[in-house]
Backbone of each chain as ProteinMPNN parsed JSONL, in Angstrom:
{"seq_chain_A": "MVNTNMKNLLLIPTLLLAGCSSLFSSPSTYDPVLYSRTVTLWFETQASATNCGTPAMQGQVLAFNRESKRLVKYTEYASKDLNSSLVLVDKDISEMNSIYQVGNPSVAYCKIKVEIISDELDTILKGMGGKSK", "coords_chain_A": {"N_chain_A": [[-22.291, 79.699, -202.782], [-21.23, 78.475, -200.447], [-22.401, 76.065, -200.864], [-21.129, 75.212, -203.235], [-18.535, 74.966, -202.326], [-18.884, 72.901, -200.529], [-19.544, 70.874, -202.276], [-17.177, 70.616, -203.64], [-15.583, 69.747, -201.591], [-16.634, 67.251, -201.174], [-16.062, 66.078, -203.521], [-13.371, 65.393, -203.555], [-13.008, 63.158, -201.654], [-14.628, 61.416, -203.125], [-13.273, 61.015, -205.518], [-11.035, 59.838, -204.468], [-12.145, 57.525, -203.402], [-13.101, 56.361, -205.726], [-10.744, 55.758, -206.906], [-9.884, 53.838, -205.157], [-11.625, 51.858, -205.748], [-10.666, 50.128, -207.627], [-9.167, 48.492, -206.128], [-10.859, 46.79, -204.806], [-12.195, 44.083, -206.079], [-15.26, 43.35, -207.614], [-17.361, 41.181, -205.813], [-18.545, 37.98, -206.97], [-21.883, 37.759, -208.267], [-25.151, 36.781, -206.987], [-26.24, 33.605, -207.988], [-28.933, 32.083, -209.265], [-29.219, 29.539, -210.443], [-26.984, 28.072, -209.656], [-27.373, 28.185, -206.916], [-29.773, 26.762, -206.642], [-29.019, 24.201, -207.58], [-27.117, 23.536, -205.685], [-28.654, 23.477, -203.393], [-30.25, 21.266, -204.001], [-28.311, 19.224, -204.026], [-27.482, 19.352, -201.357], [-29.894, 18.671, -200.053], [-30.313, 16.067, -201.036], [-28.04, 14.704, -200.074], [-28.436, 14.877, -197.355], [-30.866, 13.476, -197.071], [-30.011, 10.98, -197.795], [-28.821, 9.808, -195.619], [-30.365, 7.957, -194.276], [-30.053, 5.739, -195.761], [-27.621, 4.658, -195.17], [-25.511, 1.887, -194.848], [-27.041, 0.291, -196.436], [-27.462, -1.361, -199.687], [-28.248, 0.566, -201.52], [-26.849, 2.876, -201.121], [-24.403, 2.983, -202.483], [-24.922, 3.617, -205.226], [-26.111, 6.073, -204.855], [-24.065, 7.668, -203.773], [-22.364, 7.737, -205.924], [-23.894, 9.248, -207.691], [-23.959, 11.667, -206.261], [-21.332, 12.371, -206.455], [-21.04, 12.847, -209.185], [-22.642, 15.099, -209.435], [-21.314, 16.894, -207.736], [-18.955, 17.253, -209.123], [-19.919, 18.472, -211.386], [-20.798, 20.893, -210.298], [-18.361, 21.974, -209.496], [-17.14, 22.369, -211.959], [-18.928, 24.169, -213.082], [-18.546, 26.452, -211.522], [-15.936, 27.014, -211.956], [-14.863, 29.021, -213.718], [-16.685, 30.988, -213.343], [-17.18, 31.707, -210.646], [-14.842, 32.185, -208.566], [-14.499, 32.4, -205.821], [-16.472, 30.744, -204.669], [-15.856, 28.41, -205.903], [-13.485, 27.416, -204.726], [-14.415, 26.424, -202.298], [-16.277, 24.531, -203.14], [-14.628, 22.739, -204.401], [-13.423, 21.504, -202.242], [-15.619, 20.178, -201.117], [-16.212, 18.439, -203.194], [-13.901, 16.895, -203.147], [-14.207, 15.552, -200.701], [-16.558, 14.094, -201.235], [-15.693, 12.558, -203.373], [-13.774, 10.919, -202.156], [-15.433, 9.404, -200.543], [-16.938, 8.138, -202.472], [-14.955, 6.591, -203.737], [-14.394, 4.756, -201.719], [-16.865, 3.455, -201.487], [-17.031, 2.24, -203.965], [-15.348, 0.1, -203.808], [-16.099, -1.402, -201.643], [-18.006, -1.883, -198.562], [-18.242, 0.618, -196.26], [-18.271, 1.328, -192.664], [-21.414, 1.875, -190.936], [-21.355, 3.999, -189.181], [-19.25, 5.557, -190.195], [-20.395, 6.312, -192.666], [-22.642, 7.8, -191.849], [-21.479, 9.925, -190.395], [-19.871, 11.043, -192.354], [-21.751, 11.889, -194.271], [-23.036, 13.779, -192.743], [-21.014, 15.681, -192.374], [-20.554, 16.497, -195.035], [-23.077, 17.563, -195.687], [-23.141, 19.689, -193.863], [-21.034, 21.219, -194.817], [-22.047, 21.955, -197.326], [-24.281, 23.394, -196.501], [-23.063, 25.566, -195.259], [-21.841, 26.731, -197.481], [-24.122, 27.45, -198.895], [-25.102, 29.442, -197.223], [-23.194, 31.409, -197.64], [-23.648, 31.931, -200.365], [-26.262, 32.865, -200.317], [-25.948, 35.354, -199.209], [-25.004, 36.99, -201.175], [-24.966, 39.759, -203.589], [-28.054, 40.558, -205.113]], "CA_chain_A": [[-20.842, 79.656, -202.542], [-21.003, 77.414, -199.451], [-22.819, 74.829, -201.52], [-20.082, 74.812, -204.183], [-17.397, 74.509, -201.523], [-19.243, 71.59, -199.981], [-19.47, 69.898, -203.376], [-15.759, 70.388, -203.906], [-15.055, 68.939, -200.485], [-17.101, 65.875, -201.367], [-15.483, 65.538, -204.755], [-12.051, 64.801, -203.264], [-13.152, 61.753, -201.213], [-15.23, 60.587, -204.183], [-12.207, 60.611, -206.442], [-10.179, 58.885, -203.746], [-12.879, 56.258, -203.327], [-13.145, 55.778, -207.066], [-9.411, 55.181, -207.112], [-9.802, 52.626, -204.332], [-12.524, 50.816, -206.252], [-9.916, 49.114, -208.367], [-8.59, 47.557, -205.157], [-11.869, 45.796, -204.448], [-12.892, 43.538, -207.244], [-16.632, 43.059, -207.226], [-17.601, 39.749, -205.591], [-19.497, 37.475, -207.957], [-23.249, 37.979, -207.795], [-25.995, 35.627, -206.692], [-26.563, 32.832, -209.188], [-30.032, 31.208, -208.854], [-29.032, 28.153, -210.931], [-25.996, 27.46, -208.769], [-28.009, 28.057, -205.603], [-30.751, 25.683, -206.729], [-28.322, 22.907, -207.703], [-26.455, 23.252, -204.407], [-29.72, 23.09, -202.446], [-30.628, 19.898, -204.356], [-27.266, 18.311, -203.547], [-27.563, 19.366, -199.881], [-31.085, 17.916, -199.659], [-30.135, 14.641, -201.331], [-27.046, 14.094, -199.176], [-29.092, 14.754, -196.043], [-31.881, 12.419, -197.138], [-29.373, 9.674, -198.004], [-28.305, 9.263, -194.35], [-31.181, 6.802, -193.865], [-29.632, 4.584, -196.559], [-26.298, 4.18, -194.749], [-25.541, 0.465, -194.513], [-27.848, -0.451, -197.418], [-26.81, -1.368, -201.01], [-28.653, 1.75, -202.293], [-25.924, 3.994, -200.886], [-23.326, 3.011, -203.495], [-25.404, 4.359, -206.391], [-26.382, 7.461, -204.454], [-22.79, 8.388, -203.624], [-21.871, 7.947, -207.288], [-24.676, 10.379, -208.229], [-23.5, 12.895, -205.57], [-20.016, 12.73, -206.99], [-21.25, 13.434, -210.515], [-23.189, 16.446, -209.249], [-20.296, 17.781, -207.143], [-18.009, 17.576, -210.19], [-20.628, 19.428, -212.251], [-20.772, 22.194, -209.601], [-16.981, 22.487, -209.541], [-16.898, 22.873, -213.323], [-19.828, 25.324, -213.281], [-18.004, 27.642, -210.856], [-14.496, 27.137, -212.217], [-14.532, 30.324, -214.307], [-17.728, 31.974, -213.012], [-17.152, 32.169, -209.263], [-13.644, 31.595, -207.967], [-14.627, 32.322, -204.359], [-17.258, 29.552, -204.312], [-15.192, 27.237, -206.473], [-12.509, 26.848, -203.79], [-15.145, 25.637, -201.292], [-16.899, 23.361, -203.792], [-13.551, 21.767, -204.678], [-13.245, 20.736, -201.001], [-16.776, 19.278, -200.987], [-16.028, 17.399, -204.218], [-12.82, 16.01, -202.663], [-14.786, 14.688, -199.661], [-17.513, 13.151, -201.856], [-14.904, 11.622, -204.196], [-13.175, 9.922, -201.235], [-16.526, 8.516, -200.133], [-17.28, 7.336, -203.652], [-13.88, 5.595, -203.938], [-14.57, 3.698, -200.716], [-18.08, 2.69, -201.815], [-16.859, 1.461, -205.185], [-14.582, -1.123, -203.529], [-16.655, -2.177, -200.527], [-18.98, -1.196, -197.726], [-17.688, 1.134, -195.01], [-19.183, 1.186, -191.509], [-22.582, 2.776, -190.918], [-20.935, 5.21, -188.464], [-18.483, 6.359, -191.162], [-21.335, 6.848, -193.648], [-23.496, 8.835, -191.23], [-20.656, 11.102, -190.056], [-19.433, 11.632, -193.627], [-22.917, 12.578, -194.846], [-23.293, 14.958, -191.908], [-19.979, 16.692, -192.658], [-20.794, 17.027, -196.389], [-24.275, 18.422, -195.608], [-22.779, 20.928, -193.155], [-20.204, 22.026, -195.738], [-22.944, 22.533, -198.34], [-25.121, 24.392, -195.831], [-22.214, 26.752, -195.067], [-21.685, 27.345, -198.812], [-25.415, 28.084, -199.218], [-25.175, 30.692, -196.443], [-22.343, 32.373, -198.368], [-24.314, 32.289, -201.638], [-27.476, 33.644, -199.997], [-25.588, 36.729, -198.833], [-24.472, 37.724, -202.333], [-25.863, 40.776, -204.165], [-29.042, 39.991, -206.029]], "C_chain_A": [[-20.5, 78.505, -201.587], [-21.315, 76.057, -200.076], [-21.736, 74.31, -202.468], [-18.87, 74.283, -203.418], [-17.644, 73.113, -200.961], [-19.099, 70.503, -201.039], [-18.015, 69.557, -203.673], [-15.136, 69.509, -202.832], [-15.444, 67.466, -200.64], [-16.454, 65.213, -202.574], [-14.156, 64.819, -204.488], [-12.192, 63.363, -202.734], [-13.749, 60.847, -202.269], [-14.155, 60.079, -205.126], [-11.281, 59.594, -205.774], [-10.834, 57.515, -203.68], [-12.914, 55.564, -204.674], [-11.816, 55.122, -207.377], [-9.274, 53.88, -206.363], [-10.637, 51.491, -204.916], [-11.79, 49.736, -207.009], [-9.302, 48.093, -207.417], [-9.575, 46.446, -204.798], [-12.543, 45.267, -205.704], [-14.284, 43.137, -206.772], [-16.818, 41.568, -206.983], [-18.63, 39.249, -206.602], [-20.908, 37.582, -207.392], [-23.983, 36.658, -207.584], [-26.391, 34.914, -207.989], [-27.678, 31.842, -208.81], [-29.873, 29.758, -209.298], [-28.087, 27.408, -209.987], [-26.604, 27.209, -207.385], [-28.954, 26.856, -205.593], [-30.07, 24.308, -206.774], [-27.64, 22.527, -206.39], [-27.487, 22.837, -203.354], [-30.121, 21.638, -202.712], [-29.597, 18.897, -203.817], [-27.298, 18.217, -202.016], [-28.729, 18.481, -199.417], [-30.877, 16.415, -199.862], [-29.104, 13.969, -200.431], [-27.668, 13.879, -197.791], [-30.049, 13.565, -196.015], [-31.24, 11.035, -197.237], [-28.901, 9.027, -196.707], [-29.079, 8.016, -193.914], [-30.78, 5.54, -194.645], [-28.252, 4.048, -196.187], [-26.418, 2.71, -194.335], [-26.409, -0.354, -195.453], [-27.154, -0.411, -198.789], [-27.14, -0.12, -201.846], [-27.636, 2.887, -202.204], [-24.858, 4.114, -201.977], [-23.723, 3.857, -204.711], [-25.638, 5.824, -206.062], [-25.098, 8.274, -204.358], [-22.193, 8.682, -205.0], [-22.583, 9.156, -207.924], [-24.253, 11.692, -207.569], [-22.183, 13.362, -206.178], [-20.117, 13.348, -208.378], [-21.705, 14.883, -210.363], [-22.134, 17.393, -208.668], [-19.27, 18.182, -208.196], [-18.621, 18.613, -211.134], [-20.576, 20.836, -211.618], [-19.381, 22.821, -209.636], [-16.71, 23.086, -210.913], [-17.696, 24.157, -213.57], [-19.215, 26.593, -212.698], [-16.548, 27.922, -211.213], [-14.109, 28.513, -212.757], [-15.503, 31.415, -213.849], [-17.607, 32.523, -211.593], [-15.985, 31.518, -208.53], [-13.785, 31.445, -206.457], [-15.406, 31.073, -203.937], [-16.578, 28.287, -204.806], [-14.232, 26.604, -205.457], [-13.206, 26.011, -202.708], [-15.755, 24.382, -201.915], [-15.863, 22.299, -204.151], [-13.345, 20.888, -203.434], [-14.392, 19.74, -200.793], [-16.617, 18.117, -201.969], [-14.955, 16.395, -203.783], [-13.398, 15.028, -201.634], [-15.755, 13.658, -200.251], [-16.747, 12.114, -202.692], [-14.264, 10.533, -203.334], [-14.237, 8.894, -200.84], [-16.894, 7.571, -201.276], [-16.239, 6.238, -203.885], [-14.049, 4.434, -202.962], [-15.768, 2.822, -201.062], [-17.924, 1.844, -203.073], [-16.085, 0.168, -204.947], [-15.154, -1.955, -202.371], [-17.666, -1.383, -199.746], [-18.336, -0.7, -196.438], [-18.687, 0.975, -193.864], [-20.32, 2.201, -191.602], [-22.196, 4.096, -190.237], [-20.173, 6.138, -189.407], [-19.438, 7.075, -192.112], [-22.141, 8.008, -193.049], [-22.696, 10.104, -190.927], [-20.246, 11.828, -191.344], [-20.562, 12.464, -194.246], [-23.204, 13.871, -194.067], [-22.277, 16.066, -192.215], [-20.248, 17.332, -194.026], [-22.01, 17.962, -196.384], [-23.941, 19.747, -194.934], [-21.933, 21.83, -194.046], [-21.103, 22.727, -196.754], [-23.831, 23.623, -197.741], [-24.332, 25.69, -195.63], [-22.039, 27.488, -196.398], [-22.981, 28.071, -199.201], [-25.574, 29.409, -198.462], [-24.366, 31.782, -197.159], [-23.008, 32.852, -199.639], [-25.517, 33.185, -201.379], [-27.174, 35.09, -199.678], [-25.077, 37.568, -199.98], [-25.473, 38.749, -202.863], [-26.777, 40.156, -205.181], [-29.505, 41.07, -206.985]], "O_chain_A": [[-19.624, 77.683, -201.86], [-20.621, 75.064, -199.861], [-21.457, 73.111, -202.5], [-18.26, 73.287, -203.807], [-16.751, 72.267, -200.921], [-18.622, 69.399, -200.778], [-17.658, 68.405, -203.921], [-14.292, 68.655, -203.105], [-14.685, 66.565, -200.285], [-16.313, 63.992, -202.651], [-13.852, 63.792, -205.095], [-11.58, 62.445, -203.28], [-13.435, 59.658, -202.324], [-14.116, 58.903, -205.487], [-10.811, 58.642, -206.396], [-10.186, 56.486, -203.871], [-12.776, 54.344, -204.764], [-11.756, 54.075, -208.022], [-8.644, 52.935, -206.839], [-10.399, 50.318, -204.627], [-12.215, 48.581, -207.042], [-8.957, 46.982, -207.82], [-9.181, 45.313, -204.524], [-13.37, 45.949, -206.31], [-14.452, 42.641, -205.658], [-16.475, 40.76, -207.846], [-19.491, 40.012, -207.041], [-21.105, 37.506, -206.179], [-23.505, 35.584, -207.949], [-26.82, 35.545, -208.955], [-27.413, 30.864, -208.111], [-30.335, 28.845, -208.613], [-28.351, 26.277, -209.577], [-26.38, 26.166, -206.77], [-28.941, 26.044, -204.668], [-30.492, 23.373, -206.093], [-27.588, 21.353, -206.023], [-27.229, 21.959, -202.531], [-30.312, 20.864, -201.774], [-29.95, 17.871, -203.237], [-27.159, 17.131, -201.452], [-28.578, 17.656, -198.516], [-31.209, 15.602, -199.0], [-29.264, 12.806, -200.063], [-27.457, 12.851, -197.148], [-30.049, 12.764, -195.081], [-31.833, 10.039, -196.823], [-28.611, 7.831, -196.685], [-28.524, 7.129, -193.265], [-31.116, 4.423, -194.251], [-27.762, 3.102, -196.804], [-27.31, 2.339, -193.572], [-26.509, -1.57, -195.293], [-26.342, 0.481, -199.034], [-26.402, 0.217, -202.771], [-27.566, 3.745, -203.083], [-24.461, 5.219, -202.346], [-22.955, 4.705, -205.164], [-25.393, 6.706, -206.886], [-25.042, 9.421, -204.801], [-21.593, 9.735, -205.216], [-21.96, 9.974, -208.601], [-24.192, 12.724, -208.237], [-21.948, 14.552, -206.386], [-19.366, 14.265, -208.71], [-21.225, 15.776, -211.061], [-22.065, 18.559, -209.058], [-18.768, 19.305, -208.182], [-17.933, 19.512, -211.618], [-20.343, 21.83, -212.306], [-19.236, 24.034, -209.784], [-16.129, 24.166, -211.029], [-17.202, 25.103, -214.184], [-19.332, 27.673, -213.277], [-15.992, 28.947, -210.819], [-13.13, 29.105, -212.301], [-15.204, 32.605, -213.944], [-17.905, 33.695, -211.364], [-16.121, 30.441, -207.95], [-13.267, 30.495, -205.871], [-15.043, 30.417, -202.96], [-16.708, 27.223, -204.2], [-14.177, 25.379, -205.345], [-12.657, 25.008, -202.251], [-15.756, 23.312, -201.308], [-16.174, 21.108, -204.2], [-13.122, 19.683, -203.55], [-14.175, 18.61, -200.355], [-16.856, 16.961, -201.623], [-15.086, 15.194, -204.023], [-13.118, 13.83, -201.683], [-15.777, 12.502, -199.829], [-17.11, 10.938, -202.714], [-14.216, 9.368, -203.73], [-13.982, 7.69, -200.807], [-17.127, 6.379, -201.075], [-16.589, 5.099, -204.192], [-13.869, 3.273, -203.33], [-15.704, 1.598, -200.947], [-18.614, 0.837, -203.23], [-16.142, -0.753, -205.761], [-14.728, -3.089, -202.153], [-18.135, -0.337, -200.197], [-17.925, -1.509, -195.605], [-19.817, 0.536, -194.076], [-20.203, 3.238, -192.255], [-22.639, 5.168, -190.646], [-20.407, 7.347, -189.425], [-19.319, 8.278, -192.34], [-22.297, 9.059, -193.672], [-23.166, 11.216, -191.168], [-20.27, 13.057, -191.416], [-20.348, 13.594, -194.684], [-23.561, 14.9, -194.64], [-22.636, 17.24, -192.303], [-20.181, 18.553, -194.168], [-21.979, 19.026, -197.002], [-24.398, 20.803, -195.371], [-22.091, 23.051, -194.036], [-20.954, 23.92, -197.017], [-24.101, 24.64, -198.379], [-24.871, 26.782, -195.809], [-22.083, 28.717, -196.442], [-22.943, 29.165, -199.764], [-26.115, 30.377, -198.999], [-24.806, 32.927, -197.267], [-22.947, 34.037, -199.967], [-25.766, 34.138, -202.117], [-28.027, 35.961, -199.849], [-24.748, 38.739, -199.791], [-26.675, 38.633, -202.625], [-26.361, 39.341, -206.005], [-30.344, 40.811, -207.849]]}, "seq_chain_B": "MSYFDSFTQDADPIVSHSAQILEETTTQYGALSKAEYTELTGDLLDYNHVIANVTDIARQQYIYDSFQKMLTIVSTVLSL", "coords_chain_B": {"N_chain_B": [[-11.012, 9.325, -168.996], [-11.617, 10.597, -172.175], [-10.758, 9.505, -175.526], [-10.61, 11.723, -177.126], [-10.197, 13.905, -175.493], [-7.692, 15.344, -175.15], [-7.519, 16.563, -177.582], [-9.884, 18.033, -177.903], [-9.393, 20.032, -176.173], [-7.437, 21.478, -177.312], [-5.302, 24.247, -178.119], [-5.502, 25.335, -180.627], [-8.189, 26.503, -182.399], [-9.305, 25.239, -184.644], [-8.499, 22.579, -184.516], [-9.611, 21.854, -182.005], [-12.353, 22.285, -182.487], [-12.876, 20.498, -184.587], [-12.246, 18.062, -183.336], [-14.182, 18.028, -181.394], [-16.585, 17.803, -182.877], [-16.148, 15.306, -184.035], [-15.999, 13.696, -181.777], [-18.596, 13.981, -180.715], [-20.169, 12.925, -182.799], [-19.182, 10.302, -183.059], [-19.868, 9.249, -180.649], [-22.537, 9.168, -180.945], [-22.934, 7.556, -183.257], [-21.162, 5.382, -183.163], [-18.001, 3.517, -182.98], [-15.111, 3.927, -185.149], [-12.988, 2.676, -187.853], [-9.351, 2.869, -188.033], [-8.555, 3.97, -190.481], [-10.908, 5.17, -191.292], [-11.27, 7.103, -189.271], [-9.057, 8.704, -189.812], [-9.641, 9.687, -192.386], [-12.061, 11.076, -191.925], [-11.221, 12.988, -190.109], [-9.63, 14.557, -191.725], [-11.664, 15.494, -193.393], [-13.074, 17.096, -191.633], [-11.281, 19.119, -191.251], [-11.336, 20.159, -193.788], [-13.933, 21.094, -193.732], [-13.73, 23.151, -191.858], [-12.123, 24.779, -193.344], [-13.85, 25.473, -195.418], [-15.672, 26.991, -193.935], [-14.004, 29.127, -193.252], [-13.476, 30.145, -195.834], [-16.05, 30.964, -196.654], [-16.619, 32.906, -194.741], [-14.766, 34.782, -195.446], [-15.675, 35.438, -198.004], [-18.126, 36.566, -197.322], [-17.219, 38.774, -195.945], [-15.863, 40.196, -197.949], [-18.05, 40.77, -199.563], [-19.498, 42.426, -197.862], [-17.795, 44.645, -197.61], [-17.748, 45.49, -200.243], [-20.497, 46.091, -200.718], [-20.888, 48.159, -198.838], [-19.178, 50.035, -199.84], [-20.347, 50.593, -202.335], [-22.713, 51.747, -201.455], [-21.753, 54.05, -200.21], [-20.71, 55.384, -202.406], [-23.057, 55.886, -203.846], [-24.391, 57.596, -202.096], [-22.632, 59.795, -202.026], [-22.621, 60.558, -204.763], [-25.282, 61.296, -205.024], [-25.435, 63.507, -203.33], [-23.67, 65.203, -204.643], [-25.033, 65.713, -206.966], [-26.993, 67.429, -206.245]], "CA_chain_B": [[-10.651, 10.353, -169.968], [-11.94, 10.134, -173.521], [-9.697, 9.536, -176.531], [-10.59, 13.037, -177.757], [-10.021, 14.996, -174.528], [-6.523, 16.2, -175.383], [-7.734, 17.325, -178.827], [-10.977, 19.001, -177.744], [-8.887, 21.167, -175.39], [-6.283, 22.037, -178.026], [-5.328, 25.712, -178.229], [-5.896, 25.682, -181.997], [-9.644, 26.316, -182.467], [-9.684, 24.319, -185.728], [-8.31, 21.214, -183.986], [-10.582, 21.585, -180.932], [-13.692, 22.226, -183.086], [-12.955, 19.244, -185.346], [-12.272, 16.949, -182.386], [-15.485, 18.089, -180.707], [-17.593, 17.241, -183.794], [-15.864, 13.873, -184.184], [-16.359, 13.05, -180.507], [-20.058, 13.951, -180.609], [-20.765, 12.022, -183.782], [-18.839, 8.894, -182.808], [-20.658, 8.828, -179.474], [-23.885, 8.926, -181.464], [-23.018, 6.515, -184.293], [-20.303, 4.223, -182.922], [-16.573, 3.665, -183.268], [-14.685, 3.822, -186.555], [-11.664, 2.09, -188.037], [-8.307, 3.903, -188.05], [-8.596, 4.647, -191.794], [-12.11, 6.029, -191.302], [-10.967, 8.255, -188.411], [-8.109, 9.578, -190.511], [-10.328, 10.375, -193.478], [-13.055, 12.026, -191.401], [-10.507, 14.118, -189.505], [-9.293, 15.406, -192.884], [-12.906, 16.141, -193.85], [-13.427, 18.169, -190.687], [-10.381, 20.244, -191.54], [-11.905, 20.755, -195.013], [-15.138, 21.82, -193.32], [-13.266, 24.413, -191.26], [-11.597, 25.568, -194.465], [-15.049, 26.008, -196.093], [-16.193, 28.058, -193.067], [-13.098, 30.277, -193.415], [-13.706, 30.697, -197.186], [-17.352, 31.643, -196.707], [-16.499, 34.116, -193.923], [-13.996, 35.719, -196.257], [-16.567, 35.892, -199.081], [-19.115, 37.45, -196.689], [-16.52, 40.023, -195.617], [-15.651, 40.897, -199.239], [-19.358, 41.262, -200.005], [-19.86, 43.522, -196.97], [-16.961, 45.802, -197.986], [-18.206, 45.923, -201.569], [-21.826, 46.709, -200.57], [-20.733, 49.435, -198.126], [-18.515, 50.926, -200.78], [-21.349, 50.997, -203.324], [-23.646, 52.657, -200.757], [-21.056, 55.334, -200.026], [-20.631, 56.033, -203.725], [-24.398, 56.364, -204.188], [-24.68, 58.764, -201.247], [-21.802, 60.917, -202.476], [-23.088, 61.047, -206.068], [-26.574, 61.979, -204.833], [-25.13, 64.825, -202.756], [-23.02, 66.01, -205.681], [-25.985, 66.086, -208.021], [-27.991, 68.383, -205.693]], "C_chain_B": [[-10.894, 9.819, -171.391], [-10.742, 10.3, -174.458], [-9.523, 10.954, -177.082], [-10.223, 14.18, -176.817], [-8.852, 15.925, -174.824], [-6.717, 17.063, -176.63], [-8.833, 18.375, -178.668], [-10.511, 20.216, -176.941], [-7.684, 21.814, -176.064], [-6.428, 23.552, -178.181], [-5.766, 26.164, -179.627], [-7.404, 25.435, -182.142], [-10.09, 25.35, -183.569], [-9.585, 22.875, -185.229], [-9.382, 20.912, -182.94], [-12.002, 21.444, -181.494], [-13.887, 20.897, -183.812], [-13.075, 18.052, -184.402], [-13.617, 16.87, -181.664], [-16.574, 17.454, -181.576], [-17.417, 15.723, -183.886], [-16.252, 13.102, -182.922], [-17.883, 12.905, -180.396], [-20.665, 12.925, -181.556], [-20.412, 10.561, -183.525], [-19.585, 8.364, -181.582], [-22.042, 8.413, -179.955], [-23.947, 7.697, -182.377], [-22.126, 5.29, -184.071], [-18.878, 4.45, -183.384], [-16.252, 3.432, -184.742], [-13.343, 3.104, -186.629], [-10.643, 3.227, -188.119], [-8.359, 4.704, -189.365], [-9.779, 5.612, -191.87], [-11.904, 7.28, -190.443], [-10.087, 9.244, -189.16], [-8.815, 10.381, -191.591], [-11.295, 11.444, -192.951], [-12.397, 13.217, -190.699], [-10.11, 15.102, -190.605], [-10.508, 16.176, -193.381], [-13.296, 17.294, -192.931], [-12.52, 19.378, -190.873], [-10.857, 20.953, -192.805], [-13.123, 21.615, -194.652], [-14.764, 23.173, -192.708], [-12.723, 25.358, -192.328], [-12.765, 26.236, -195.218], [-15.614, 27.171, -195.267], [-15.332, 29.316, -193.244], [-13.313, 30.949, -194.77], [-14.972, 31.529, -197.213], [-17.314, 32.941, -195.892], [-15.781, 35.193, -194.718], [-14.86, 36.302, -197.381], [-17.573, 36.898, -198.505], [-18.478, 38.802, -196.377], [-16.291, 40.86, -196.885], [-16.946, 41.548, -199.695], [-19.774, 42.473, -199.177], [-19.087, 44.792, -197.359], [-17.469, 46.378, -199.304], [-19.554, 46.658, -201.478], [-21.719, 48.078, -199.894], [-20.14, 50.473, -199.059], [-19.507, 51.465, -201.821], [-22.334, 51.998, -202.713], [-23.023, 54.033, -200.61], [-21.001, 56.097, -201.334], [-21.982, 56.624, -204.116], [-24.724, 57.622, -203.397], [-23.917, 59.975, -201.769], [-22.285, 61.443, -203.83], [-24.424, 61.761, -205.956], [-26.326, 63.388, -204.305], [-24.537, 65.729, -203.824], [-24.001, 66.489, -206.742], [-27.014, 67.106, -207.525], [-27.772, 69.793, -206.257]], "O_chain_B": [[-10.435, 8.735, -171.75], [-9.846, 11.111, -174.222], [-8.418, 11.343, -177.46], [-9.965, 15.296, -177.269], [-8.992, 17.146, -174.759], [-6.156, 18.154, -176.731], [-8.737, 19.471, -179.221], [-11.121, 21.284, -176.999], [-6.986, 22.617, -175.445], [-7.532, 24.069, -178.351], [-6.331, 27.245, -179.786], [-7.856, 24.296, -182.024], [-11.135, 24.712, -183.444], [-10.468, 22.056, -185.485], [-9.997, 19.846, -182.973], [-12.769, 20.594, -181.041], [-14.925, 20.25, -183.674], [-13.884, 17.151, -184.62], [-14.117, 15.785, -181.367], [-17.385, 16.667, -181.087], [-18.382, 14.961, -183.826], [-16.772, 11.989, -183.0], [-18.392, 11.845, -180.032], [-21.551, 12.158, -181.18], [-21.239, 9.676, -183.744], [-19.89, 7.175, -181.495], [-22.637, 7.456, -179.458], [-24.88, 6.898, -182.292], [-22.316, 4.265, -184.725], [-18.572, 5.422, -184.075], [-17.028, 2.819, -185.476], [-12.651, 2.939, -185.624], [-11.01, 4.394, -188.257], [-8.229, 5.929, -189.373], [-9.679, 6.706, -192.426], [-12.306, 8.377, -190.828], [-10.328, 10.451, -189.151], [-8.624, 11.591, -191.707], [-11.341, 12.564, -193.461], [-12.945, 14.32, -190.692], [-10.235, 16.316, -190.445], [-10.412, 17.348, -193.744], [-13.782, 18.33, -193.383], [-12.939, 20.519, -190.678], [-10.797, 22.179, -192.9], [-13.315, 22.706, -195.188], [-15.386, 24.196, -192.993], [-12.852, 26.577, -192.223], [-12.683, 27.403, -195.603], [-15.987, 28.207, -195.818], [-15.854, 30.424, -193.368], [-13.333, 32.176, -194.857], [-14.984, 32.649, -197.723], [-17.897, 33.949, -196.292], [-16.145, 36.368, -194.667], [-14.792, 37.495, -197.675], [-17.84, 37.939, -199.106], [-19.114, 39.845, -196.524], [-16.501, 42.073, -196.887], [-16.966, 42.694, -200.144], [-20.333, 43.432, -199.709], [-19.661, 45.879, -197.426], [-17.601, 47.592, -199.458], [-19.731, 47.714, -202.085], [-22.368, 49.036, -200.312], [-20.546, 51.635, -199.065], [-19.496, 52.653, -202.142], [-22.736, 52.966, -203.359], [-23.67, 55.052, -200.851], [-21.218, 57.308, -201.369], [-22.049, 57.73, -204.653], [-25.259, 58.59, -203.938], [-24.489, 61.053, -201.934], [-22.351, 62.657, -204.024], [-24.688, 62.713, -206.691], [-26.933, 64.349, -204.777], [-24.879, 66.91, -203.893], [-23.814, 67.549, -207.341], [-27.824, 67.593, -208.314], [-28.507, 70.718, -205.91]]}, "name": "protein", "num_of_chains": 2, "seq": "MVNTNMKNLLLIPTLLLAGCSSLFSSPSTYDPVLYSRTVTLWFETQASATNCGTPAMQGQVLAFNRESKRLVKYTEYASKDLNSSLVLVDKDISEMNSIYQVGNPSVAYCKIKVEIISDELDTILKGMGGKSKMSYFDSFTQDADPIVSHSAQILEETTTQYGALSKAEYTELTGDLLDYNHVIANVTDIARQQYIYDSFQKMLTIVSTVLSL"}
């Protein structure tokens, strides 16, 4: 008797919680492909800092921009929460690419820019790592 | 007094954080042109935006995970 009453008491909050579930849409789950590609971009941007001020940087920034656009497209329909952050990273890389396509910016600009982009990507990776697997 | 002092002490944490990063990095790498400063300041605001987005995602994930745990506990108790 007590057991049945207890079950009934638990049933009410369960139904209430089930009703609330529609309020919380499930966050997108961990995507190993996206994680891997973002790690690659993070690593390559970090490693490129040593090329600031050299002609090699122009081609590298162009490659980063291609990859950032690919990541934006990849998440456009699959992960809206990550897409909004990757759009910001793509904007920053695109600005850098535009500058490199018309000339050579200062070494200080290049180093700071690379550092900001790497930090943005690192923050995004932290968010991805915390997703349900 | 450094060029950044008034910004690093700004009441808005986004402005003070951005100015702090810019001050540290320019001390390390050298001065920038006005256009470069403007662009990098915008980037730092984007960076703060990314931090806010990720914090929000982490919070959503935490609520969702806790909710799933509660549901599992309640269904286990009900099935006893």
